[in-house]
N, C-alpha and C positions, 0 to 999 in steps of 0.2 A: 504494500500500500504506500503510495507516494503522498507527499504533503505539498500543498500550495500555501505559501506565506504571502498574505496580501498586506502590503504596506499602505498606510493611509496618512497623507500629509500634504500640505501646500508645497509649491515649489520653494526650494531653499530650506526645507524643514529637516533635511538630513537623511532622506531615503536612500540615495545612492551611496552615501558614506556608510550607512548601516548595512546595506547590501554587500558592499566590498568587504567590510569587517566580518560579516557573517560567513560569506563564502570562503574567506581565507581560513576560517576555522572548521568549515563544513564543506569539503571539496566535492561531495556528491550533490551539491546544490548549484543550480543554474539560475540566471537572472533573465527575465523578459521585461522589456520596457518599450512602451509605444513610441516614445520620442525617438529611440534608436531605430525602431522599425520604420517610422515615418521618414527619417533621414535616409535609411537604406533604400526605400522604395521610391521616394519622391524628392530627395534632396531638400526636405522641408519645403515642398512646393506650396501652392496656395491652399489655404484652408477651405474645405468644403465638407458638407455633411456626408457626401458620397465617399470622399477620401477617408474621413474619420471612421465610417462604418467598415470600410475595407481594412483599415488599420486595426480596429478591434477584432475583426475576424482573423487577421494574421496573428495577433497576440494570442487569441484563444487556441489557434492551431499549433502555435509554437509551444504553448504550455502543455497542451494535450500530448504532443509528440515527445517532449522531454519527460513527462510523467510516464509515458508508455515505455520509454527507454530506461526507466528506473531511477530517474533523478527527482529530487525535491526541487521545487521551483519557487522563486521569489518574483512577484509582480510588484515592481516599485514605481508604477505610475502614481499619479496623485491619488486616485481612487477615492476622492472626497465626495463624489456624487453616488448615492446609494443605488440608483437605477442602473448606472453604468457598471458599478461594482457587481451588482447582482446579475447582470447580463453575463459577465465572465464566470461567476461562481455557478450560476444555474447551468451553463453549458458544460463546465467541467464535471459537475455532479451528475449530469445526464450521461455523459460519455464515459466517465470513470467514477462511479458512485462510491467507491471505497476510499477516495481521496480525502485525506484529512485537510481541513481548511483552518488556517491559523491567521488571526488578524494582529497586526502591530501598528498601533497608532502613534505617530510622531507628536510629541508634546513640545512644540516650539512656538514661541510667540509670533504673532503676525509681524511685529517690528523686526525680529531677528530674521524671519524669512525674507522680508524685503531687503534688509541689509546684505544678507548672503547672496540673494539673487542679483543685486546691483554689482557685486564683485565678480560676477561670471562674465565670460566672453559672450555667451548668448543668453540674454536676459528676457524674462517674460514681462517684467515691469510691475511697479507698485499697484497700478490700477487693476491689472489682471489678478494679482494676489489678493487684493482687498475684495474684488468681485467674487472670486472663488470662495473666500472665507465667508462672505455674507450670504452667498447662495447655496453653500453646501450644507449637508446635514451633520457636519463634524465640528465646525468652528462657530463660536459665538463670542464676540468681544475680542480683546487683544491678549488674553491670557494663554491662548493656544487651543489645542484640540480638546473637545469634550470626550471623556472616556465612557 
């Protein structure tokens, strides 16, 4: 039985750092990330609902095949929207019902996320982070994620 570890957090909350640290200690774990898939397929081309639906399908297929090969898998997308998160989880539970699902919520203040994002080469920006925080089911106020 494989395990899917679903990280939940805003851009800049430490998801990629957490993934790298975890994988360094658990070599039978692989990472799947929609940003990486998007860059691979479209060179971060223009946003469209069609492209994002394709990207989510690719993510699900990658997770499925890695689990099938016997790996544990980390999804370190933001995963802050319950409907998008459940789309992935429902699919994996349908095709691999014995998969253990584990959630890790990043507890990072919105201010820290904004500061970390600003220090990156490719930033999403303060407006996007605040928008995600206010419209997600995980963040309320500036203290960080709700657990």
